[in-house]
N, C-alpha and C positions, 0 to 999 in steps of 0.2 A: 424438535430435536433432529439433528442429522444422523444419518446412518454411517457408522464407521466402515470404511472400505479397506481392503488389504491388497497390496500388489506385491508381486515377486520382486525381491531385491537380490543383488549380487554384488559382492565386494571382492576386489582383488587388492590385497594389502601391498604396500610398498616393499621393495626388496630389503631395505634396511631393517624391517621389522621381523621378517620371517625367513630370510635366506632364500629369496624367491626362486632361484634356479640352482639347484645343487647338481652339477654335472659330475657323474661318476668319473674319478680320475684313474683308477686302476682296479685290477681284480676281475671279478666275474661280470659278465654281461647280465642283462635283465633276465635272460632265460637260464642262468646258472652255468653257461658255457665258459670255456677258457677265455681269457682276455682277447679281445679283438683289436685291430688297429684303430686307434683313436684319432678322430678328426677334431676340429675346433670351430665353434661358433660363439660369438659374443652373446652375453645375456641380452643385450639390446636387440639383437637379431631374432632371438627366440621370442622375446617379449612382444616384438612387433607382430609376429605371426599369430601369437595367442590373442593379442589385443584385436587384431583384424577379424578374428573368429569368435569373439566373446558372445555375439548374438546366438551362435549355435549352442554354446554352453548354457546360456540363459534359457534357450528354448527347451533344452533337456530338463532343466530345473523346473520350469513352468509346467511342462507336460507330465513329469513323473512325481514330483514332490514339492509343490509350490509353498507349502506351509512348514517345510523342514528348515531347521537351522543347524548348520554344522560344517565340517571340513571334509574335503575330498582331495587327497593328494594323488595325482596320477603320475606314473613314471612312463616314459616312452623312449624309444631309440630312433634316432634319425640316421638313416643310412647315408652312404657316400653320395647318393643322388639327391638327397634332401627329402626323401620320402620317409614316412613313419613306418618302421618295419615291425615294431612290437609295442604293446601297451600293457600296463598292469596297474592295479590299485595298490598304492603304497601305504595309504592311511585313509580311513573313513570313520568319522565319528557318528555317522547316521545309520550305517548298516543297510542303506537303500541300494541294493544291487542294480535295480532298473536304471537309476540315475547314473551310476558308475558305468554301466554297459553303454548307455546312450552317449555319455561324454567321451568314452574311449573310442566309440565308433566314429564320432565327429573328428577326434584328433587324428585317427588313422587316415582321414581324407586330406589333412593339411599338408602343404608343401613348404619346406624351409629352404633357405639358401644351401647350396652344396657346402659341406664342411671343408674348411681349409685343411690341406694335408691329406685329403681323402679319409677313409675310415668312417667310424660311427661316433655319434655323440649321444650319450645317455642323459636324459633330463628328468628332473623330479619337480613337479609344479603344483603348488597348493591352491585350491579354490575354496573360498569361504562363501557359503550360501546363507541367506537369511530373508525373512519376510519383513517388509516395511509396513507398518500400520499407519493409517491416516484417520 
């Protein structure tokens, strides 16, 4: 009889299923401050940067909670230079703070294209984590 092995799995669902990138249109910024000047980035531009860094997100999952299944939605602000200026947990079904802290730390290191029109872009991005059994 063979031994069952488990490996970390990670799933990023298509935009049509979960509203992949909900950019805040108006109102308060992530930090509760008054509305800032809004820039514009296409979902595809944001998705490309996230996709290019998925190995970092998977590494956080593998390091901190490889047997966890759940959702982690992170919000972040991209400043006028394309740098991530703020991050926050918007939703977590796991309650695993170490995982959220690790993912937010990685996101803060990512660089995005400069938003058109200057200003900031607020992003909300859901990650779905699960273990795949073999």
